[in-house]
C-alpha positions as CSV (number, residue, x, y, z in Angstrom):
1,M,-8.6,16.9,-1.9
2,K,-8.3,17.7,-5.6
3,D,-10.0,16.6,-8.1
4,V,-7.5,17.0,-11.1
5,K,-6.5,16.0,-15.0
6,A,-3.2,14.1,-15.3
7,K,-1.3,14.2,-17.6
8,I,0.2,10.1,-18.6
9,L,3.8,10.1,-18.2
10,E,4.1,6.6,-18.7
11,N,2.3,3.6,-18.2
12,E,4.3,0.7,-18.3
13,K,3.7,-3.3,-18.2
14,I,6.2,-4.8,-15.5
15,S,4.6,-8.8,-15.7
16,A,2.4,-10.3,-17.3
17,D,-0.5,-9.0,-14.7
18,Y,0.7,-6.1,-13.4
19,Y,1.2,-2.4,-14.7
20,K,2.6,0.9,-13.3
21,M,1.2,4.5,-14.3
22,T,2.9,7.6,-13.6
23,L,1.1,10.7,-14.2
24,D,2.2,14.3,-13.6
25,A,-0.1,15.9,-10.8
26,P,2.1,18.0,-8.8
27,G,-0.5,19.4,-6.7
28,L,-1.4,15.5,-5.3
29,A,2.9,15.0,-5.0
30,R,3.2,17.6,-2.5
31,S,0.5,16.7,-0.2
32,A,0.3,12.6,-0.4
33,A,1.2,11.1,2.7
34,P,2.0,7.6,3.3
35,G,-0.9,4.8,3.0
36,Q,-3.2,7.3,1.1
37,F,-5.0,6.3,-2.5
38,V,-6.3,8.3,-5.1
39,Q,-9.7,8.1,-7.2
40,V,-8.9,7.1,-11.0
41,R,-11.9,7.7,-13.6
42,C,-10.6,4.9,-15.8
43,G,-13.3,5.6,-18.6
44,D,-13.4,8.6,-20.6
45,G,-17.9,8.5,-20.6
46,L,-19.7,7.0,-18.3
47,D,-19.2,3.4,-18.3
48,P,-17.5,2.0,-16.2
49,L,-19.8,4.1,-13.7
50,L,-17.5,4.6,-10.7
51,R,-13.9,5.2,-10.1
52,R,-11.7,3.1,-9.1
53,P,-9.0,3.2,-5.8
54,F,-5.4,2.8,-5.9
55,S,-2.8,3.1,-3.2
56,I,-0.3,6.0,-4.1
57,H,2.4,3.9,-4.8
58,R,5.3,6.5,-5.1
59,I,5.9,10.0,-5.5
60,S,8.8,11.8,-7.5
61,G,10.2,14.4,-9.1
62,T,13.2,16.1,-10.0
63,G,15.6,18.2,-7.4
64,D,13.5,18.9,-3.8
65,R,9.9,19.8,-6.5
66,L,7.9,16.6,-5.7
67,S,5.8,16.7,-9.5
68,C,4.3,12.9,-10.1
69,I,2.7,10.0,-8.4
70,E,2.5,6.4,-9.9
71,I,-0.3,4.1,-9.0
72,L,0.4,0.2,-9.4
73,Y,-2.4,-2.3,-10.2
74,E,-3.9,-5.5,-11.6
75,L,-4.9,-6.3,-14.5
76,V,-8.4,-7.7,-12.7
77,G,-11.3,-6.2,-14.4
78,K,-13.1,-3.7,-17.4
79,G,-11.7,-0.8,-14.9
80,T,-8.3,-2.4,-15.1
81,E,-8.4,-3.6,-18.5
82,I,-9.3,-0.3,-19.6
83,L,-6.4,1.8,-17.5
84,S,-4.4,-0.3,-19.1
85,R,-4.4,0.4,-22.5
86,K,-4.7,4.5,-21.8
87,Q,-1.5,5.9,-24.0
88,K,1.5,7.9,-23.0
89,G,0.3,12.0,-22.7
90,T,-3.5,11.4,-22.6
91,C,-4.7,12.7,-19.6
92,I,-6.9,11.0,-16.7
93,D,-9.3,12.1,-14.2
94,V,-8.3,11.8,-11.1
95,L,-9.4,12.3,-7.0
96,G,-7.1,12.7,-4.2
97,P,-5.2,12.0,-2.2
98,L,-7.9,10.0,0.2
99,G,-7.9,8.7,3.3
100,N,-5.9,8.6,6.7
101,G,-2.8,6.6,6.2
102,F,0.2,5.4,8.0
103,I,1.3,6.5,11.3
104,L,5.1,6.4,11.2
105,P,7.0,6.0,14.5
106,L,8.4,9.4,16.6
107,S,12.4,9.4,17.2
108,A,13.1,7.5,20.9
109,K,15.8,8.5,22.6
110,R,16.2,5.6,24.9
111,Y,14.9,2.6,22.2
112,P,16.0,2.4,18.6
113,L,13.7,1.9,16.1
114,S,12.6,0.4,13.3
115,A,9.6,-1.4,11.1
116,I,8.9,-4.5,8.8
117,L,6.5,-4.0,6.0
118,V,4.3,-7.0,5.0
119,A,3.3,-7.1,1.5
120,G,0.8,-9.7,0.0
121,G,0.7,-9.3,-3.9
122,V,-0.5,-5.8,-5.3
123,G,-0.7,-4.9,-1.4
124,V,3.3,-4.1,-1.6
125,A,2.1,-0.6,-3.7
126,P,1.4,2.0,-0.5
127,L,4.4,-0.1,1.2
128,V,7.1,1.0,-1.3
129,F,6.3,4.9,-0.4
130,L,6.6,4.1,3.4
131,A,10.1,2.8,3.2
132,E,11.2,5.3,1.5
133,E,9.8,7.8,3.9
134,L,10.7,5.8,6.8
135,A,14.6,5.9,5.2
136,R,14.5,9.8,5.1
137,K,13.4,9.8,8.6
138,K,16.2,6.8,9.5
139,I,14.6,4.3,11.0
140,K,15.7,0.4,9.8
141,A,12.7,-1.3,7.8
142,V,13.0,-4.9,6.4
143,A,10.1,-5.9,4.2
144,L,8.2,-8.9,3.4
145,I,7.1,-9.8,0.2
146,G,4.4,-12.7,-0.3
147,A,3.6,-13.7,-3.8
148,R,1.7,-16.6,-5.5
149,T,5.0,-17.4,-7.7
150,K,8.4,-16.3,-8.2
151,K,7.0,-14.6,-11.6
152,S,4.6,-12.2,-9.0
153,V,7.0,-11.0,-6.7
154,L,6.3,-7.1,-6.9
155,C,8.9,-4.4,-6.0
156,D,11.3,-6.4,-4.1
157,K,13.9,-4.1,-6.3
158,D,12.3,-0.4,-5.3
159,F,12.9,-1.6,-1.8
160,K,16.2,-2.4,-1.9
161,D,16.8,0.7,-3.1
162,T,15.7,2.7,-0.3
163,G,18.0,0.5,1.3
164,V,15.4,-1.9,2.5
165,E,16.3,-5.8,3.7
166,V,14.2,-7.6,2.1
167,H,12.7,-11.0,2.5
168,I,10.8,-12.9,-0.5
169,A,7.6,-15.6,0.4
170,T,6.2,-17.5,-2.5
171,D,3.6,-20.3,-1.5
172,D,5.0,-22.6,-4.2
173,G,8.4,-22.4,-2.3
174,S,9.9,-21.3,-6.6
175,R,11.6,-18.3,-4.6
176,G,12.7,-17.3,-0.7
177,Y,10.4,-19.1,1.8
178,K,7.8,-21.6,0.9
179,G,4.4,-20.3,2.3
180,F,2.4,-17.7,3.5
181,V,4.5,-14.4,4.2
182,S,2.4,-14.4,7.7
183,G,4.7,-17.5,8.1
184,L,7.6,-15.7,7.3
185,L,6.9,-13.0,9.3
186,Q,6.8,-15.5,12.0
187,K,10.3,-16.3,11.4
188,V,11.9,-13.3,11.2
189,L,10.8,-12.4,14.6
190,R,11.8,-15.6,16.4
191,T,15.5,-14.5,14.5
192,T,15.5,-10.4,14.3
193,N,16.6,-8.3,16.9
194,H,14.3,-7.8,20.1
195,E,16.5,-4.6,21.6
196,S,14.4,-2.5,19.4
197,R,10.7,-1.0,19.3
198,K,9.2,-2.5,16.2
199,T,5.9,-1.6,14.4
200,V,4.8,-3.8,11.3
201,Y,2.5,-2.0,8.9
202,A,1.1,-4.9,6.6
203,C,-1.5,-4.4,3.2
204,G,-3.1,-7.3,1.4
205,P,-5.3,-9.4,1.0
206,Q,-8.0,-10.3,4.8
207,P,-7.4,-13.0,5.7
208,M,-3.1,-12.9,4.9
209,L,-4.0,-9.0,7.7
210,K,-6.4,-11.4,10.3
211,R,-3.2,-13.8,10.5
212,I,-0.5,-10.7,10.5
213,A,-2.9,-9.2,13.4
214,G,-3.0,-12.2,15.3
215,I,0.5,-12.8,14.9
216,C,1.2,-9.0,15.7
217,R,-0.6,-8.9,19.5
218,E,1.0,-12.8,20.8
219,K,3.8,-11.1,20.3
220,R,3.1,-7.7,22.0
221,L,4.0,-5.2,18.3
222,E,2.1,-2.5,16.9
223,C,0.7,-3.5,13.9
224,Q,-0.9,-1.0,11.1
225,V,-2.9,-2.4,8.2
226,S,-4.2,-0.8,5.1
227,L,-7.2,-2.5,3.8
228,E,-8.2,-3.2,0.7
229,E,-12.2,-2.8,0.3
230,E,-13.9,-1.7,-2.5
231,M,-14.9,1.8,-2.7
232,A,-17.1,3.8,-4.8
233,C,-17.1,7.2,-3.8
234,G,-13.8,7.3,-1.6
235,F,-14.7,9.9,1.2
236,G,-17.5,8.4,3.1
237,A,-21.0,9.4,1.1
238,C,-22.2,6.1,-0.5
239,M,-21.6,4.2,3.2
240,G,-20.2,1.4,0.7
241,C,-16.9,-0.2,2.6
242,A,-18.0,-0.3,6.5
243,V,-15.6,-2.2,8.2
244,K,-17.0,-3.8,11.6
245,V,-14.5,-2.4,14.3
246,K,-14.3,-3.3,18.2
247,D,-15.6,0.4,19.9
248,Q,-19.0,1.9,20.2
249,A,-18.8,3.2,16.4
250,G,-19.3,-0.5,15.4
251,Y,-18.3,0.4,11.9
252,K,-15.7,2.9,10.6
253,L,-15.1,3.4,6.8
254,A,-12.5,2.1,4.9
255,C,-12.2,5.4,2.4
256,K,-12.6,8.4,5.1
257,D,-11.4,6.6,8.7
258,G,-8.9,4.4,7.3
259,P,-7.6,3.0,4.4
260,V,-5.0,2.2,7.2
261,F,-6.5,1.5,10.2
262,N,-4.9,0.2,13.5
263,A,-4.8,-3.8,14.1
264,A,-6.3,-4.5,17.1
265,E,-9.2,-1.9,16.5
266,I,-10.7,-4.5,14.0
267,A,-13.5,-6.4,15.0
268,W,-11.8,-9.9,12.3
């Protein structure tokens, strides 16, 4: 975990309510893993007082030198509104990488491996980083992206650029499957190849994750979920992001024990 002053290389508006920020942060880029996050101080003073958590969306660099991290964020409140006005060349305070990320499938000789990435809204953010890591390991992946309308679909091109097969679900049917992304998952599972060992990775709103976890339980599929919880400190000091779990611990912290959990571990 490092607390760094990171220079903003880009702060691009990619749709009506979504932005992508690229930060020059070599120390964070070299140590980050898919599913981890950073805590960003949005303002220059004490307002807003608390940092905001953002999944690490991608890491990049020149050649083999990883030097940049990207965050994808939605304009939802005062902190992100301030962040959206930050100019290229200025610096922001970033703490990370934090939390425990996704566990990638191990190679297997007898059974081919594959992954299904399920995203709801801005939940695509950590899954692009994961898709790139799966591609490096030559693990086949399918991405299912859920959004309210076709205008709010995010990152489909980013997934395709990594060689991932992409399916879209929109609530109003304006693009792809009409309905929730959980329904699209059921459809894909009915038509997909069952000879490979599949792991489902999901990130999005809690009701969506609960439905995905239930489908995976019925199909006996391993499922890892990245929880979108409010995090004040990011490293377990404030105890504000407690998640109810099934074991004797009773509760775990999303920032310290997660944000990625085995779906079967959570008391939904």
